[in-house]
C-alpha positions in Angstrom: -30.2 26.6 15.0 -29.2 29.1 12.4 -28.4 26.4 9.8 -30.7 25.9 6.9 -32.5 22.6 6.7 -30.6 20.0 4.7 -32.5 19.2 1.6 -32.9 15.5 0.8 -30.6 14.4 -2.0 -30.9 11.7 -4.6 -28.5 8.7 -4.6 -26.4 10.4 -7.4 -26.2 13.6 -5.4 -25.2 11.8 -2.2 -22.5 9.9 -4.2 -21.2 13.2 -5.7 -21.1 14.8 -2.2 -19.2 11.9 -0.8 -16.7 11.9 -3.7 -16.1 15.6 -3.1 -15.4 15.0 0.5 -13.0 12.2 -0.4 -11.2 14.5 -2.8 -10.7 17.2 -0.2 -9.6 14.5 2.3 -7.1 13.1 -0.2 -5.6 16.6 -0.7 -5.3 16.9 3.1 -3.7 13.5 3.5 -1.2 14.1 0.8 -0.2 17.4 2.4 0.2 15.9 5.8 3.9 15.0 5.3 4.7 18.5 4.2 3.0 21.9 3.7 4.2 21.9 0.1 2.6 19.1 -1.9 5.5 19.0 -4.4 8.0 18.5 -1.6 5.8 15.8 0.0 5.9 13.9 -3.3 9.7 14.7 -3.7 10.4 13.2 -0.3 8.6 10.0 -1.2 10.5 9.9 -4.5 13.8 10.3 -2.9 13.0 7.5 -0.4 12.2 5.1 -3.2 15.4 6.1 -5.1 17.5 5.5 -2.0 15.8 2.0 -1.6 16.5 1.1 -5.2 20.1 2.3 -5.1 20.8 0.5 -1.7 19.6 -2.8 -3.1 21.4 -2.3 -6.3 24.7 -1.8 -4.4 24.0 -4.7 -2.1 23.3 -7.1 -4.9 26.4 -5.9 -6.7 28.7 -6.2 -3.7 27.4 -9.6 -2.6 27.6 -11.0 -6.1 23.9 -11.8 -6.2 23.2 -10.4 -9.7 23.6 -13.8 -11.2 20.6 -15.1 -9.2 18.3 -12.5 -10.7 16.1 -12.9 -13.8 17.9 -12.5 -17.1 17.0 -9.1 -18.3 17.2 -5.5 -17.0 18.6 -5.9 -13.5 17.2 -2.5 -12.3 13.7 -3.5 -13.4 14.1 -6.7 -11.4 14.9 -4.6 -8.3 12.1 -2.1 -9.0 9.4 -4.8 -9.3 10.2 -5.7 -5.7 10.9 -2.3 -4.3 7.8 -0.5 -5.8 5.4 -3.2 -4.7 6.9 -3.5 -1.2 6.8 0.3 -0.7 3.2 0.6 -2.0 2.0 -2.2 0.3 3.8 -0.7 3.3 2.8 2.9 2.7 -0.8 2.0 2.1 -1.0 0.0 5.3 0.6 2.8 7.3 -1.7 5.4 5.7 -4.9 3.5 6.4 -3.7 2.7 9.9 -2.9 6.3 10.6 -6.2 7.6 9.3 -8.8 9.4 11.4 -10.6 7.0 13.8 -14.1 7.2 15.2 -13.0 9.2 18.2 -11.0 11.8 16.2 -12.0 15.4 16.3 -12.5 15.4 12.6 -15.5 13.1 13.1 -17.3 15.9 14.8 -18.0 17.5 11.5 -21.4 16.3 10.2 -20.5 15.1 6.6 -17.3 13.4 7.8 -17.2 9.7 8.6 -14.5 6.9 9.0 -15.2 5.5 5.6 -14.3 8.8 3.9 -11.2 9.0 6.1 -10.1 5.4 5.2 -10.8 5.9 1.5 -8.9 9.2 1.3 -5.9 7.8 3.1 -5.8 4.8 0.8 -6.2 6.7 -2.5 -3.8 9.4 -1.3 -1.1 6.8 -0.7 -1.8 5.2 -4.1 -1.6 8.6 -5.8 1.9 9.4 -4.3 3.3 5.9 -5.1 2.0 5.8 -8.7 3.3 9.3 -9.4 6.7 8.4 -7.9 6.7 5.2 -9.9 6.1 6.9 -13.3 8.6 9.7 -12.5 11.4 7.2 -11.7 10.6 5.0 -14.7 10.5 8.0 -17.0 13.8 9.3 -15.7 15.4 5.9 -16.0 14.0 5.4 -19.5 15.2 8.8 -20.8 18.5 9.3 -19.0 20.0 5.7 -18.8 18.5 3.0 -21.0 15.3 2.4 -22.8 12.8 0.5 -20.6 11.1 -2.6 -21.8 8.3 -4.3 -19.8 6.7 -7.3 -21.4 3.1 -6.7 -20.0 2.9 -3.2 -18.4 -0.8 -3.5 -17.7 -0.4 -6.8 -15.9 2.6 -5.5 -13.9 0.5 -2.4 -12.9 -2.3 -4.7 -11.9 0.0 -6.4 -9.5 0.9 -3.0 -8.0 -2.8 -2.3 -7.5 -3.2 -5.7 -5.7 -0.2 -4.9 -3.5 -1.9 -1.6 -2.6 -5.3 -3.3 -2.0 -3.9 -5.9 0.3 -2.0 -3.3 2.3 -5.2 -1.2 2.7 -7.2 -4.3 3.7 -4.7 -5.2 6.4 -4.7 -1.6 7.5 -8.5 -1.6 7.9 -8.2 -4.7 10.1 -5.6 -3.1 12.3 -7.5 0.2 12.4 -10.6 -1.5 13.6 -8.8 -3.0 16.6 -6.5 0.0 17.3 -8.9 1.7 19.8 -9.1 -1.6 21.7 -5.4 -2.6 21.7 -3.3 0.4 20.6 0.0 -1.0 21.9 -0.5 -4.4 20.2 -1.4 -2.8 16.9 1.6 -0.5 16.9 4.0 -3.3 17.7 2.4 -5.7 15.2 2.5 -3.2 12.4 6.2 -2.5 13.0 7.0 -6.2 13.1 5.0 -6.9 10.0 6.7 -4.1 8.0 10.2 -5.1 9.1 9.5 -8.8 8.4 8.3 -8.0 4.9 11.8 -6.7 4.1 12.6 -10.4 3.8 9.3 -12.2 3.7 8.0 -10.2 0.7 10.4 -12.1 -1.6 11.8 -9.0 -3.3 15.4 -10.2 -2.9 15.0 -13.5 -4.6 13.0 -15.4 -7.2 10.4 -17.9 -6.1 11.2 -20.4 -8.9 14.7 -20.9 -7.5 13.7 -21.6 -3.9 13.7 -25.1 -2.5 10.5 -26.5 -1.1 11.2 -26.0 2.6 12.0 -22.3 2.0 9.0 -21.8 -0.2 6.7 -22.9 2.6 8.2 -20.1 4.8 7.0 -17.4 2.4 4.0 -18.9 0.7 1.6 -17.4 3.3 2.4 -13.8 2.4 0.2 -12.3 -0.3 2.9 -9.7 -1.1 5.3 -12.6 -1.9 2.8 -13.9 -4.5 2.2 -10.4 -6.0 5.9 -9.6 -6.4 6.6 -12.9 -8.0 3.7 -12.5 -10.4 4.8 -8.9 -11.3 8.1 -10.3 -12.4 6.3 -12.8 -14.6 4.5 -9.8 -16.3 7.7 -7.7 -16.5 10.1 -10.3 -18.0 9.4 -12.3 -21.1 11.6 -15.2 -20.0 10.2 -15.7 -16.5 7.1 -17.8 -15.8 6.1 -17.9 -12.1 5.1 -21.4 -11.1 4.8 -21.2 -7.3 2.7 -18.1 -6.9 -0.8 -16.9 -7.7 -2.2 -13.4 -7.8 -5.7 -14.8 -7.2 -4.6 -15.9 -3.8 -3.4 -12.4 -2.9 -6.6 -10.9 -4.2 -8.8 -13.2 -2.2 -6.8 -12.6 1.0 -7.2 -8.9 0.5 -11.0 -9.2 0.0 -11.4 -11.4 3.1 -9.3 -9.0 5.2 -11.2 -6.0 3.9 -14.6 -7.6 4.9 -13.3 -8.5 8.3 -11.9 -5.0 8.8 -15.1 -3.3 7.7 -17.1 -5.4 10.1 -14.7 -4.7 12.9 -14.6 -1.0 12.0 -18.4 -0.8 12.1 -18.5 -2.4 15.5 -15.7 -0.2 16.9 -17.3 3.0 15.5 -20.4 2.4 17.6 -18.5 1.7 20.8 -15.3 3.7 20.7 -15.0 6.7 23.0 -12.5 9.5 23.4 -12.2 8.7 27.1 -10.4 5.4 26.2 -7.2 7.1 25.2 -7.5 9.6 28.1 -7.2 6.8 30.7 -4.0 5.4 29.2 
């Protein structure tokens, strides 16, 4: 009763107010993992470094380096690890964002779209910053880095992020209805993508019966296409980044429709009875 009457805003003013809310929500989502934002980024950086080194050692010990693309072997590993981590982290961030029954939704300007957008952009920010830091250190300290089409490779990273966010929105929309199923499915999907993403092999070398096992996965297409942009002597023949983009758009539309329906029906008492 003591609040001043909210003045009507123009469309531009409403957009600026929403962007401001998204900015503050992004800062909050980045600082969720640690109180210190620098340490939160450093933890993600170390995780990616450990992944890269583990796969480097595994390929060397098992003698699989000959099956890789001719060129910088570490770039071959990074094109798989970076996109896999970006896809997985964005899915987890969107799935873990504030739902319609969250206490944060009690604040008038806050809504689920802002929560989803901030979680998605926050995950992208951390992954891109970690990506540039790792590539810069590798370029300066070890060997000069050469990527044939860096803009195309970065575009594949954005599609991997987009498809992860789209699937996260779908799972978030059904999470209040089936929380146990969503938790189990997300864990199985993330574990299965360790193999199904195709980051450990090249699509052009797979026989037809094995190619059919991975062809459904948009991340498989994106990783293979990213290697086509990164290496001058690799031309992906069995993958398409358009397929991954259209899958992401379809999943996003389904997820937004489901989220809109769930937002109107979800209640805090649902979780209380479980």
